[in-house]
N, C-alpha and C positions, 0 to 999 in steps of 0.2 A: 307631665314629668316624666314618665319613662320616653317617649319619643325625643324629649331631650337631652336625657342623659344618654339614647344609644348615640346621638349624632356625635356628642361631647367624647365617648369612647372610641368611637369609631376614626373621628378626629384624631385622638390622641396614639390610639394604632397606625395611622396612617405616617404620621411628623415622626413616631418613633423608629418607624422601619427605616425612613429617611433619613432619620439623625444616626440608623445605627449604619447604615449604607457609609455616611460620611464620616463613620468616628468618632462621631460626638455625642452618641447617645447616654453615653458614661455621665458627660457634662451638662445635658440636659437635665437628666435627671437628678442630680443635686440643684440644680438650679430651679425644677418644682419642686422640690423638697423645702427647700430653703422658703421660699415664697411660701409653703402650708404654715410652717411654721412661723412666718411673719405675721401671716393674716388670720391664721387657724384661733388665734386669741380672742381675735379681734368679731370673728364671725361670730360665736358661739355666743357672747353675749347679747349680739345683735338679734340673735334668732329668739332666742330667752324676751329680751325686750321685746320684740316684735310681738309674741304670743301674748304676753300680760299685757300689753296695750288694746289686743284685740278683744280680751272679756274684760276690759276696765272703761272703755268708754261705749257710754249707750248708744243703743243703734239707733233709737229715736234722735236723739243729739245730732251724732254723725249725720243722720240723713240731712237734718235741716240745714245743718254749717256746712256739712260738706259733700253731701249727695248729688248725682246728676241732676237733681231738678233745683241746685241752690245757685243757681244765675250766677250774677256778676259778682254777689258777694261771699258764693264758693271760690270761684276764678283769684278774687283779690285776698282772701284767706292763704288759698295754695302757693299765690305767688308770695305774701308777704313771709312766710313760712319758708318757703324755699330760700328765699334770700337771705334769710337769719339762720339757717340751718348751718351749723357746723358739721363737719364728718367728712369722709369718702362715702363710695359707693359700697362700701362693704358694710358700712352702717344702716345708710339710708337705702336701701335697695331694699330687705328684707322687714322694714316696717314699712314701705310704704306697698312691699307686695299685700300685707297684713291687712291692710288699709282698704287699698282695692276690694280685696276679698270681703272684709266688715261692710262694705256698702260706700265707699267714699268713688265719688264721681269719677268717670277716667279724665274727663275735663281737669277736675281740679288734680288729682296726680300729674299729667301734663303739663301744667300752669307750675306747681312744685319742681320736677324736674329743671323743665326752662328756666325756670328761676333759679333756681342753684345754680346751673351752667353759667346763666350769660349775668347773674347781678350776684351771686355770692360774695357777700359779705367779711366772709373769714378768709377768703384771699382778694378782697378790693383792700381790705386794712393790712394784712400782710404783705401785698406784694407790689398790685396794682399802685397807689397811693403812694407809697413809697418810691418806687420806681420811674411812674410815668407823671406823677403829681397829680396837683389838685384838676389843674382844668381839663387835660385829659379825662380821668377819671369822673370828673360830672357832664363832661360830654357823651361820654360813652353810654353810662348808666341812664342817663334822660333819653339819650336816643333807644335804650336797648329794651326799657322800662314796661313799654307798651307789649311789645312780642309775647311774653311768657303767657299772658292774657287771650291775646289771639290765639295762640298755637294751642292753648287749653280749649278753648270757645269749639276750633275749628275740630280737634281731634275727639270733645264728647259730639258734635254735630257728624262726625263721620263713624264714629260707634253707634252711634241711635239709628243712623241708617243700615247700617250693616246687619242691623237687626240680632235677636238672641245665638247665644255661641251653641 
């Protein structure tokens, strides 16, 4: 956590200096504060939700259903959950980080994220189907459906081969 904070702070400092030299530092700061005001109220409950979920989900159940040895069942569950999960990264990443720490397999988390990006029903129903039509949407979904499972499997294999952190 600390290295990432140092990297992000250093990047913010460098970009602030560059913005100051271009005379746009105040505008950049205003945009940053505006984003914090919009996103902050979403992040706080998301982190609380993630923390509560980590304490309420039984570890042995989590391991059986979603652990690194859950196999195709875990990858399929991760894929289905990712396709059905509403919301954006501000909500999902804190929850997934807690699930990863609680013992959910890397492959399952990766299948979830891949499915959320490729198959997310909230985007399909709100944008793709009405704008692109049922034929295009069905073809794209059918062609994309296998990839979250494959990506999850490959991610778990790589994770296992890298050994302990």
